[in-house]
Z-matrix of the N, CA and C atoms (Angstrom, degrees):
N
C 1 1.443
C 2 1.527 1 111.40
N 3 1.341 2 118.33 1 -23.83
C 4 1.454 3 121.86 2 -178.54
C 5 1.527 4 112.67 3 -57.88
N 6 1.360 5 120.70 4 -43.72
C 7 1.457 6 119.33 5 179.17
C 8 1.527 7 111.84 6 -58.61
N 9 1.331 8 117.61 7 -35.78
C 10 1.461 9 119.93 8 178.42
C 11 1.525 10 110.82 9 -64.34
N 12 1.339 11 117.07 10 -42.86
C 13 1.460 12 120.55 11 178.71
C 14 1.517 13 110.75 12 -62.41
N 15 1.318 14 116.24 13 -44.36
C 16 1.461 15 120.12 14 179.51
C 17 1.525 16 110.25 15 -62.41
N 18 1.319 17 117.34 16 -40.67
C 19 1.461 18 121.00 17 178.23
C 20 1.521 19 110.46 18 -64.00
N 21 1.320 20 117.02 19 -44.60
C 22 1.465 21 120.78 20 -179.24
C 23 1.525 22 110.95 21 -62.11
N 24 1.328 23 116.91 22 -43.43
C 25 1.459 24 119.90 23 178.58
C 26 1.522 25 111.55 24 -67.28
N 27 1.320 26 117.49 25 -37.24
C 28 1.453 27 121.10 26 177.30
C 29 1.527 28 110.89 27 -62.41
N 30 1.315 29 115.80 28 -43.59
C 31 1.464 30 119.85 29 178.38
C 32 1.523 31 110.00 30 -62.37
N 33 1.320 32 116.75 31 -42.04
C 34 1.466 33 120.31 32 179.48
C 35 1.519 34 110.97 33 -60.95
N 36 1.325 35 116.79 34 -42.69
C 37 1.457 36 120.09 35 179.60
C 38 1.523 37 111.71 36 -67.78
N 39 1.313 38 117.22 37 -39.40
C 40 1.463 39 120.49 38 177.97
C 41 1.522 40 110.46 39 -63.00
N 42 1.321 41 116.69 40 -38.89
C 43 1.455 42 120.23 41 179.17
C 44 1.524 43 112.49 42 -67.16
N 45 1.326 44 117.66 43 -22.41
C 46 1.463 45 120.19 44 -179.67
C 47 1.521 46 112.70 45 -84.29
N 48 1.316 47 118.77 46 -15.54
C 49 1.463 48 120.62 47 -178.43
C 50 1.519 49 113.47 48 -57.31
N 51 1.338 50 120.43 49 -42.41
C 52 1.461 51 118.60 50 177.82
C 53 1.525 52 112.51 51 -60.13
N 54 1.302 53 118.27 52 -32.39
C 55 1.460 54 120.80 53 179.08
C 56 1.521 55 110.86 54 -68.87
N 57 1.308 56 117.00 55 -36.25
C 58 1.461 57 120.59 56 179.71
C 59 1.518 58 111.25 57 -67.68
N 60 1.308 59 118.13 58 -25.42
C 61 1.455 60 122.25 59 -178.67
C 62 1.523 61 112.23 60 -81.68
N 63 1.297 62 119.56 61 -6.70
C 64 1.452 63 122.55 62 -177.80
C 65 1.529 64 109.62 63 -89.83
N 66 1.327 65 117.56 64 84.77
C 67 1.453 66 121.41 65 -176.71
C 68 1.517 67 113.18 66 -63.86
N 69 1.339 68 117.58 67 -36.34
C 70 1.453 69 119.97 68 -176.39
C 71 1.522 70 112.13 69 -80.59
N 72 1.315 71 118.84 70 -4.65
C 73 1.457 72 122.63 71 -178.66
C 74 1.522 73 110.72 72 -126.39
N 75 1.332 74 116.43 73 46.91
C 76 1.469 75 120.65 74 -173.88
C 77 1.523 76 113.93 75 -61.83
N 78 1.324 77 118.36 76 -32.70
C 79 1.452 78 120.30 77 -176.02
C 80 1.520 79 113.23 78 -93.06
N 81 1.298 80 118.14 79 7.92
C 82 1.465 81 121.39 80 179.49
C 83 1.524 82 109.60 81 -81.11
N 84 1.319 83 114.23 82 149.09
C 85 1.457 84 120.55 83 173.86
C 86 1.514 85 108.69 84 -88.03
N 87 1.310 86 115.44 85 156.41
C 88 1.457 87 121.31 86 173.33
C 89 1.518 88 106.90 87 -109.44
N 90 1.313 89 115.81 88 119.99
C 91 1.453 90 121.58 89 177.40
C 92 1.519 91 108.08 90 -125.93
N 93 1.319 92 115.95 91 121.84
C 94 1.464 93 122.17 92 178.27
C 95 1.520 94 107.24 93 -122.79
N 96 1.294 95 115.69 94 125.39
C 97 1.463 96 121.45 95 176.76
C 98 1.520 97 107.59 96 -122.36
N 99 1.323 98 114.79 97 130.02
C 100 1.460 99 119.28 98 -179.39
C 101 1.520 100 109.07 99 -150.46
N 102 1.328 101 117.34 100 167.08
C 103 1.470 102 119.25 101 176.34
C 104 1.532 103 112.40 102 -60.74
N 105 1.327 104 117.56 103 -25.41
C 106 1.467 105 120.91 104 -179.62
C 107 1.523 106 112.48 105 -78.48
N 108 1.337 107 117.09 106 -23.46
C 109 1.452 108 120.25 107 -179.11
C 110 1.509 109 111.77 108 158.08
N 111 1.315 110 115.48 109 -179.30
C 112 1.458 111 122.09 110 -178.74
C 113 1.520 112 109.74 111 -122.25
N 114 1.348 113 114.73 112 148.84
C 115 1.452 114 121.22 113 179.09
C 116 1.520 115 108.40 114 -137.36
N 117 1.321 116 116.14 115 134.93
C 118 1.465 117 121.93 116 173.41
C 119 1.521 118 107.87 117 -130.99
N 120 1.320 119 116.25 118 128.88
C 121 1.459 120 122.00 119 173.99
C 122 1.519 121 106.06 120 -131.91
N 123 1.317 122 116.85 121 124.35
C 124 1.450 123 119.24 122 -179.46
C 125 1.506 124 112.96 123 -158.68
N 126 1.314 125 114.02 124 171.70
C 127 1.455 126 121.83 125 177.26
C 128 1.526 127 110.16 126 -100.71
N 129 1.316 128 116.03 127 19.59
C 130 1.458 129 121.52 128 -175.72
C 131 1.526 130 112.17 129 -90.56
N 132 1.310 131 117.33 130 33.00
C 133 1.470 132 122.20 131 177.90
C 134 1.521 133 108.89 132 -89.58
N 135 1.314 134 115.62 133 141.51
C 136 1.454 135 121.50 134 175.21
C 137 1.524 136 108.47 135 -154.87
N 138 1.317 137 116.39 136 179.20
C 139 1.468 138 120.73 137 -177.35
C 140 1.519 139 111.15 138 -58.78
N 141 1.318 140 117.41 139 -42.14
C 142 1.464 141 120.53 140 -178.77
C 143 1.522 142 111.22 141 -60.60
N 144 1.324 143 117.50 142 -44.28
C 145 1.467 144 120.39 143 179.25
C 146 1.528 145 111.33 144 -67.33
N 147 1.330 146 116.81 145 -24.59
C 148 1.466 147 121.10 146 176.65
C 149 1.530 148 111.05 147 -82.13
N 150 1.321 149 117.23 148 -1.60
C 151 1.460 150 121.12 149 176.59
C 152 1.515 151 114.80 150 81.34
N 153 1.331 152 116.12 151 18.49
C 154 1.462 153 120.75 152 -179.07
C 155 1.522 154 110.06 153 -134.45
N 156 1.329 155 117.17 154 153.30
C 157 1.465 156 118.59 155 175.45
C 158 1.528 157 109.76 156 -75.16
N 159 1.314 158 115.88 157 156.88
C 160 1.458 159 120.28 158 176.44
C 161 1.521 160 109.21 159 -79.86
N 162 1.311 161 116.82 160 133.11
C 163 1.461 162 121.55 161 177.61
C 164 1.527 163 108.73 162 -57.91
N 165 1.340 164 118.37 163 132.64
C 166 1.473 165 120.63 164 -177.88
C 167 1.532 166 111.80 165 -57.50
N 168 1.318 167 116.07 166 127.81
C 169 1.455 168 121.84 167 178.87
C 170 1.520 169 114.64 168 83.85
N 171 1.332 170 118.26 169 -1.45
C 172 1.471 171 120.38 170 178.98
C 173 1.521 172 109.40 171 -72.10
N 174 1.312 173 115.33 172 151.59
C 175 1.464 174 121.44 173 177.77
C 176 1.519 175 108.92 174 -130.38
N 177 1.311 176 115.57 175 149.78
C 178 1.465 177 120.20 176 179.90
C 179 1.521 178 109.52 177 -64.63
N 180 1.328 179 115.85 178 142.56
C 181 1.461 180 119.87 179 173.47
C 182 1.523 181 106.93 180 -75.02
N 183 1.304 182 116.77 181 121.02
C 184 1.459 183 120.75 182 -176.64
C 185 1.521 184 111.42 183 -112.53
N 186 1.295 185 115.64 184 50.79
C 187 1.456 186 120.70 185 177.66
C 188 1.518 187 109.14 186 -106.59
N 189 1.314 188 116.16 187 157.45
C 190 1.456 189 119.97 188 177.40
C 191 1.522 190 109.56 189 -58.08
N 192 1.307 191 117.33 190 139.02
C 193 1.466 192 125.58 191 -179.20
C 194 1.524 193 112.99 192 70.25
N 195 1.328 194 118.10 193 12.90
C 196 1.464 195 121.31 194 176.28
C 197 1.517 196 110.91 195 -110.87
N 198 1.319 197 116.32 196 26.03
C 199 1.452 198 120.48 197 -179.52
C 200 1.523 199 110.46 198 -66.07
N 201 1.330 200 116.01 199 144.45
C 202 1.461 201 118.27 200 172.80
C 203 1.522 202 110.06 201 -66.95
N 204 1.321 203 116.59 202 158.65
C 205 1.460 204 121.23 203 -178.67
C 206 1.520 205 109.98 204 -133.31
N 207 1.315 206 115.23 205 131.29
C 208 1.453 207 122.37 206 172.44
C 209 1.521 208 105.71 207 -127.06
N 210 1.316 209 116.67 208 108.33
C 211 1.458 210 122.35 209 -178.08
C 212 1.522 211 108.36 210 -122.10
N 213 1.318 212 115.21 211 125.89
C 214 1.467 213 119.51 212 177.39
C 215 1.524 214 107.95 213 -135.87
N 216 1.308 215 115.68 214 131.83
C 217 1.453 216 123.25 215 177.78
C 218 1.513 217 107.16 216 -131.45
N 219 1.317 218 116.57 217 127.47
C 220 1.455 219 119.98 218 -178.11
C 221 1.522 220 109.23 219 -137.68
N 222 1.328 221 114.90 220 123.20
C 223 1.457 222 121.32 221 174.02
C 224 1.525 223 107.07 222 -128.65
N 225 1.305 224 115.67 223 178.20
C 226 1.467 225 119.10 224 179.79
C 227 1.520 226 111.76 225 -65.56
N 228 1.329 227 117.42 226 -29.18
C 229 1.462 228 120.43 227 -174.81
C 230 1.529 229 114.56 228 -109.55
N 231 1.317 230 117.75 229 -12.76
C 232 1.459 231 120.28 230 -175.33
C 233 1.520 232 109.33 231 -152.30
N 234 1.330 233 115.88 232 145.55
C 235 1.451 234 120.49 233 175.00
C 236 1.513 235 110.13 234 -148.31
N 237 1.337 236 115.33 235 151.65
C 238 1.445 237 120.46 236 179.36
C 239 1.518 238 108.82 237 -151.31
N 240 1.314 239 116.07 238 141.18
C 241 1.455 240 122.15 239 173.68
C 242 1.517 241 106.65 240 -132.22
N 243 1.323 242 116.28 241 130.05
C 244 1.458 243 122.30 242 178.71
C 245 1.520 244 108.45 243 -132.03
N 246 1.321 245 115.63 244 123.16
C 247 1.460 246 122.55 245 176.40
C 248 1.522 247 107.35 246 -118.16
N 249 1.332 248 116.89 247 128.46
C 250 1.462 249 122.01 248 177.01
C 251 1.527 250 107.65 249 -133.14
N 252 1.322 251 116.61 250 116.63
C 253 1.461 252 121.63 251 179.68
C 254 1.525 253 108.80 252 -128.26
N 255 1.338 254 116.40 253 127.37
C 256 1.463 255 121.48 254 -174.95
C 257 1.528 256 110.56 255 -107.98
N 258 1.339 257 114.49 256 134.46
C 259 1.457 258 121.11 257 -177.11
C 260 1.517 259 110.49 258 -135.81
N 261 1.333 260 114.86 259 169.52
C 262 1.456 261 120.98 260 172.96
C 263 1.522 262 109.23 261 -147.36
N 264 1.320 263 115.01 262 156.02
C 265 1.462 264 122.16 263 179.61
C 266 1.522 265 108.35 264 -149.12
N 267 1.317 266 116.13 265 159.28
C 268 1.458 267 119.92 266 176.28
C 269 1.521 268 112.00 267 -87.59
N 270 1.335 269 117.11 268 -4.87
C 271 1.464 270 121.11 269 178.22
C 272 1.528 271 110.31 270 -74.24
N 273 1.342 272 116.53 271 155.47
C 274 1.471 273 119.47 272 178.44
C 275 1.529 274 111.30 273 -68.72
N 276 1.313 275 115.53 274 152.88
C 277 1.458 276 122.31 275 -178.11
C 278 1.515 277 113.84 276 -58.12
N 279 1.342 278 117.64 277 -37.43
C 280 1.462 279 120.34 278 -179.99
C 281 1.524 280 111.59 279 -60.08
N 282 1.317 281 116.50 280 -37.48
C 283 1.464 282 120.89 281 179.69
C 284 1.533 283 110.67 282 -68.99
N 285 1.322 284 116.64 283 -40.87
C 286 1.471 285 121.58 284 178.53
C 287 1.534 286 109.88 285 -64.36
N 288 1.330 287 116.64 286 -45.93
C 289 1.462 288 120.29 287 -179.95
C 290 1.526 289 111.88 288 -64.57
N 291 1.318 290 117.68 289 -38.21
C 292 1.464 291 120.36 290 178.37
C 293 1.536 292 109.96 291 -62.80
N 294 1.332 293 116.96 292 -40.94
C 295 1.471 294 121.49 293 177.99
C 296 1.527 295 110.58 294 -60.59
N 297 1.334 296 116.40 295 -50.57
C 298 1.462 297 119.71 296 -176.96
C 299 1.529 298 112.79 297 -73.13
N 300 1.314 299 117.92 298 -31.74
C 301 1.468 300 120.00 299 177.57
C 302 1.532 301 109.46 300 -58.24
N 303 1.315 302 116.59 301 -43.37
C 304 1.465 303 121.61 302 179.67
C 305 1.538 304 110.64 303 -67.35
N 306 1.322 305 117.64 304 -43.53
C 307 1.472 306 121.52 305 -177.25
C 308 1.529 307 112.07 306 -69.69
N 309 1.320 308 117.78 307 -29.89
C 310 1.467 309 121.43 308 -177.11
C 311 1.522 310 112.92 309 -80.79
N 312 1.318 311 118.03 310 -14.72
C 313 1.469 312 121.14 311 -178.43
C 314 1.522 313 112.26 312 -57.95
N 315 1.308 314 118.33 313 -25.93
C 316 1.469 315 119.94 314 -179.11
C 317 1.521 316 112.06 315 -66.92
N 318 1.342 317 117.05 316 -16.58
C 319 1.464 318 121.36 317 178.49
C 320 1.528 319 113.05 318 -95.31
N 321 1.336 320 117.65 319 -6.52
C 322 1.460 321 120.46 320 179.50
C 323 1.517 322 112.33 321 133.21
N 324 1.338 323 114.96 322 -159.82
C 325 1.465 324 121.76 323 -179.47
C 326 1.527 325 109.54 324 -70.85
N 327 1.325 326 116.37 325 126.54
C 328 1.461 327 122.44 326 -177.92
C 329 1.528 328 109.35 327 -95.53
N 330 1.332 329 116.15 328 125.98
C 331 1.466 330 122.19 329 176.23
C 332 1.522 331 109.64 330 -100.47
N 333 1.324 332 117.43 331 145.47
C 334 1.461 333 120.48 332 169.42
C 335 1.517 334 107.67 333 -111.30
N 336 1.320 335 115.09 334 124.33
C 337 1.462 336 121.92 335 -178.17
C 338 1.526 337 109.51 336 -121.61
N 339 1.314 338 115.89 337 158.17
C 340 1.465 339 122.23 338 176.93
C 341 1.527 340 107.38 339 -126.68
N 342 1.320 341 116.10 340 135.97
C 343 1.460 342 119.09 341 175.83
C 344 1.509 343 110.33 342 -149.89
N 345 1.322 344 115.53 343 179.24
C 346 1.459 345 121.02 344 -177.29
C 347 1.517 346 112.15 345 -87.54
N 348 1.312 347 117.86 346 -5.29
C 349 1.452 348 121.11 347 178.88
C 350 1.506 349 113.46 348 93.22
N 351 1.344 350 117.99 349 -10.04
C 352 1.454 351 120.45 350 -179.39
C 353 1.522 352 113.13 351 -102.83
N 354 1.334 353 117.63 352 -5.02
C 355 1.462 354 119.09 353 -179.35
C 356 1.525 355 111.93 354 -119.40
N 357 1.318 356 117.46 355 15.31
C 358 1.462 357 119.88 356 179.65
C 359 1.515 358 109.45 357 -60.98
N 360 1.296 359 115.68 358 128.28
C 361 1.462 360 120.00 359 179.78
C 362 1.512 361 113.38 360 86.41
N 363 1.336 362 118.35 361 -0.61
C 364 1.462 363 118.75 362 178.03
C 365 1.518 364 109.37 363 -68.43
N 366 1.295 365 115.63 364 154.43
C 367 1.457 366 118.89 365 -175.58
C 368 1.520 367 109.03 366 -143.15
N 369 1.295 368 115.89 367 137.70
C 370 1.451 369 121.47 368 179.20
C 371 1.521 370 108.37 369 -103.28
N 372 1.333 371 117.72 370 117.09
C 373 1.454 372 122.46 371 -178.62
C 374 1.527 373 112.61 372 -88.60
N 375 1.335 374 117.61 373 6.39
C 376 1.462 375 119.64 374 -177.49
C 377 1.524 376 112.11 375 -63.96
N 378 1.331 377 117.03 376 -33.08
C 379 1.459 378 119.48 377 -177.82
C 380 1.530 379 109.85 378 -105.54
N 381 1.316 380 115.81 379 51.77
C 382 1.468 381 123.11 380 -177.58
C 383 1.520 382 110.58 381 -59.39
N 384 1.329 383 116.00 382 125.45
C 385 1.452 384 122.21 383 178.88
C 386 1.519 385 108.23 384 -129.51
N 387 1.311 386 116.07 385 160.83
C 388 1.458 387 120.93 386 177.79
C 389 1.520 388 110.07 387 -70.00
N 390 1.324 389 116.15 388 140.03
C 391 1.459 390 121.08 389 175.50
C 392 1.506 391 113.04 390 77.70
N 393 1.297 392 115.17 391 169.65
C 394 1.455 393 121.47 392 179.77
C 395 1.527 394 109.92 393 -78.06
N 396 1.305 395 116.83 394 125.88
C 397 1.463 396 123.13 395 -177.71
C 398 1.531 397 109.82 396 -93.22
N 399 1.330 398 117.70 397 157.19
C 400 1.468 399 120.19 398 175.47
C 401 1.530 400 110.65 399 -59.77
N 402 1.333 401 115.95 400 149.57
C 403 1.461 402 119.70 401 177.76
C 404 1.518 403 109.21 402 -62.68
N 405 1.329 404 115.54 403 155.53
C 406 1.455 405 120.51 404 177.51
C 407 1.514 406 108.34 405 -147.12
N 408 1.319 407 115.66 406 164.30
C 409 1.455 408 120.78 407 176.87
C 410 1.520 409 108.49 408 -75.68
N 411 1.310 410 116.72 409 136.79
C 412 1.465 411 122.41 410 -179.28
C 413 1.529 412 109.65 411 -103.01
N 414 1.309 413 116.64 412 158.00
C 415 1.458 414 122.06 413 176.13
C 416 1.514 415 112.40 414 72.57
N 417 1.340 416 115.85 415 -151.69
C 418 1.463 417 120.76 416 -176.10
C 419 1.528 418 112.94 417 -90.65
N 420 1.340 419 117.99 418 4.98
C 421 1.461 420 123.82 419 177.50
C 422 1.529 421 110.90 420 56.31
N 423 1.330 422 115.79 421 41.54
C 424 1.453 423 122.03 422 176.21
C 425 1.522 424 108.53 423 -136.92
N 426 1.309 425 116.90 424 145.07
C 427 1.454 426 120.53 425 177.82
C 428 1.513 427 111.66 426 143.66
N 429 1.337 428 116.33 427 172.16
C 430 1.457 429 120.74 428 -174.22
C 431 1.538 430 114.82 429 -80.60
N 432 1.317 431 118.40 430 -15.77
C 433 1.462 432 121.31 431 -179.21
C 434 1.518 433 108.64 432 -91.04
N 435 1.317 434 116.13 433 125.95
C 436 1.461 435 121.12 434 177.85
C 437 1.522 436 108.22 435 -105.38
N 438 1.321 437 115.44 436 136.94
C 439 1.462 438 120.92 437 -179.27
C 440 1.519 439 109.72 438 -126.57
N 441 1.312 440 114.89 439 141.12
C 442 1.450 441 121.65 440 166.13
C 443 1.513 442 105.74 441 -106.37
N 444 1.331 443 116.96 442 130.35
C 445 1.464 444 121.78 443 -179.12
C 446 1.509 445 109.14 444 -129.40
N 447 1.336 446 115.29 445 144.55
C 448 1.450 447 120.03 446 176.28
C 449 1.522 448 108.18 447 -151.52
N 450 1.325 449 115.74 448 146.72
C 451 1.460 450 120.53 449 177.43
C 452 1.509 451 112.30 450 112.24
N 453 1.335 452 114.62 451 -151.85
C 454 1.452 453 121.95 452 179.36
C 455 1.523 454 109.49 453 -120.82
N 456 1.321 455 116.43 454 171.71
C 457 1.459 456 120.60 455 178.57
C 458 1.525 457 112.00 456 -55.25
N 459 1.334 458 116.64 457 -32.64
C 460 1.462 459 120.59 458 -176.74
C 461 1.518 460 114.25 459 -96.38
N 462 1.322 461 118.57 460 -4.17
C 463 1.461 462 121.19 461 -179.70
C 464 1.523 463 107.49 462 -155.09
N 465 1.336 464 115.98 463 91.93
C 466 1.451 465 118.77 464 -172.09
C 467 1.519 466 112.78 465 -135.78
N 468 1.325 467 113.91 466 152.27
C 469 1.454 468 123.08 467 173.39
C 470 1.519 469 106.39 468 -117.91
N 471 1.330 470 116.07 469 136.57
C 472 1.461 471 121.47 470 -179.49
C 473 1.518 472 109.35 471 -134.62
N 474 1.317 473 116.21 472 137.73
C 475 1.457 474 122.43 473 168.25
C 476 1.521 475 105.30 474 -119.01
N 477 1.323 476 116.54 475 117.76
C 478 1.469 477 121.50 476 178.53
C 479 1.521 478 107.78 477 -111.73
N 480 1.322 479 116.65 478 132.86
C 481 1.451 480 121.76 479 -172.85
C 482 1.512 481 110.59 480 -134.63
N 483 1.318 482 115.41 481 139.78
C 484 1.459 483 120.48 482 174.67
C 485 1.517 484 108.02 483 -129.80
N 486 1.335 485 115.04 484 127.40
C 487 1.462 486 120.76 485 179.50
C 488 1.531 487 109.42 486 -66.99
N 489 1.341 488 117.12 487 157.06
C 490 1.465 489 118.98 488 177.14
C 491 1.525 490 111.09 489 -62.35
N 492 1.314 491 114.15 490 145.00
C 493 1.467 492 119.61 491 176.88
C 494 1.521 493 108.25 492 -83.30
N 495 1.295 494 116.58 493 172.00
C 496 1.459 495 121.04 494 -178.17
C 497 1.519 496 112.34 495 -81.94
N 498 1.342 497 117.52 496 41.44
C 499 1.455 498 118.73 497 174.04
C 500 1.529 499 108.21 498 -112.72
N 501 1.305 500 115.98 499 151.72
C 502 1.456 501 120.62 500 -174.35
C 503 1.526 502 112.40 501 -79.72
N 504 1.332 503 117.80 502 -10.60
C 505 1.453 504 120.61 503 -177.56
C 506 1.523 505 112.03 504 -69.63
N 507 1.315 506 117.45 505 -36.81
C 508 1.452 507 119.45 506 -176.25
C 509 1.517 508 110.84 507 -142.97
N 510 1.305 509 115.54 508 113.80
C 511 1.460 510 120.44 509 175.60
C 512 1.522 511 110.72 510 -104.22
N 513 1.322 512 116.82 511 14.25
C 514 1.459 513 121.61 512 -178.01
C 515 1.525 514 110.58 513 -84.30
N 516 1.325 515 114.87 514 145.07
C 517 1.459 516 121.64 515 171.20
C 518 1.521 517 106.66 516 -83.29
N 519 1.311 518 117.30 517 122.97
C 520 1.468 519 122.12 518 -178.35
C 521 1.526 520 109.08 519 -101.13
N 522 1.335 521 115.57 520 137.72
C 523 1.461 522 119.03 521 177.47
C 524 1.519 523 110.37 522 -145.56
N 525 1.329 524 113.82 523 154.77
C 526 1.456 525 121.84 524 -177.37
C 527 1.524 526 108.31 525 -125.00
N 528 1.320 527 116.08 526 133.69
C 529 1.463 528 122.15 527 173.93
C 530 1.518 529 107.39 528 -102.98
N 531 1.328 530 116.54 529 127.73
C 532 1.466 531 121.39 530 -176.50
C 533 1.526 532 108.97 531 -128.99
N 534 1.306 533 114.43 532 136.01
C 535 1.470 534 120.70 533 171.91
C 536 1.517 535 106.83 534 -127.41
N 537 1.320 536 116.97 535 128.58
C 538 1.460 537 122.44 536 178.54
C 539 1.515 538 108.92 537 -129.27
N 540 1.314 539 115.78 538 127.04
C 541 1.459 540 121.87 539 178.06
C 542 1.521 541 107.59 540 -134.21
N 543 1.324 542 116.57 541 123.15
C 544 1.471 543 122.02 542 177.59
C 545 1.516 544 108.54 543 -125.36
N 546 1.311 545 116.10 544 148.21
C 547 1.450 546 119.17 545 174.04
C 548 1.522 547 109.83 546 -151.25
N 549 1.312 548 114.15 547 153.86
C 550 1.464 549 121.93 548 174.73
C 551 1.511 550 107.91 549 -118.09
N 552 1.295 551 115.48 550 167.17
C 553 1.459 552 120.03 551 -179.84
C 554 1.518 553 109.04 552 -53.65
N 555 1.312 554 115.98 553 131.36
C 556 1.450 555 121.28 554 179.77
C 557 1.515 556 113.81 555 93.84
N 558 1.339 557 118.62 556 -13.55
C 559 1.467 558 121.33 557 179.69
C 560 1.524 559 112.01 558 -73.32
N 561 1.315 560 116.32 559 -33.05
C 562 1.460 561 120.04 560 -174.93
C 563 1.507 562 109.68 561 -112.75
């Protein structure tokens, strides 16, 4: 089934290329509806769409390449929704994580993971099991990025946070809210 998923995602990305070429319409969404399926790509992602409240006083990260992402692909046999919204606050990371840890409990057991920031979302298929498994910490669970995860591999909420570095340019705590939902025919 993996080749089909890769093909579906490849098609979705190819369909988004014309939208990327529209310089004068940068804030427009791309919506494609066809008998084969539907595709939505937009910058209309926010905390609410990620299924979580916005941390009080948080502000959107407004740097180049930090645009929010709302990607939805739906076909008869496969579907995926990905929401990525980036924020920052002057509050310490522990306070932000405590807020989200409490809010995420409604989705199940909340895990706290640590990583280097380059393996977020990585998945090891060596222990392939039937059905969607609960989320787990990946890698060696060490690093400066702290994540709260809840849900299953196919339906998960993630808050990833990185404390400010020791540079004077940015003393803000940066965090990302992620919602990922995947399904195959018969799942829903």
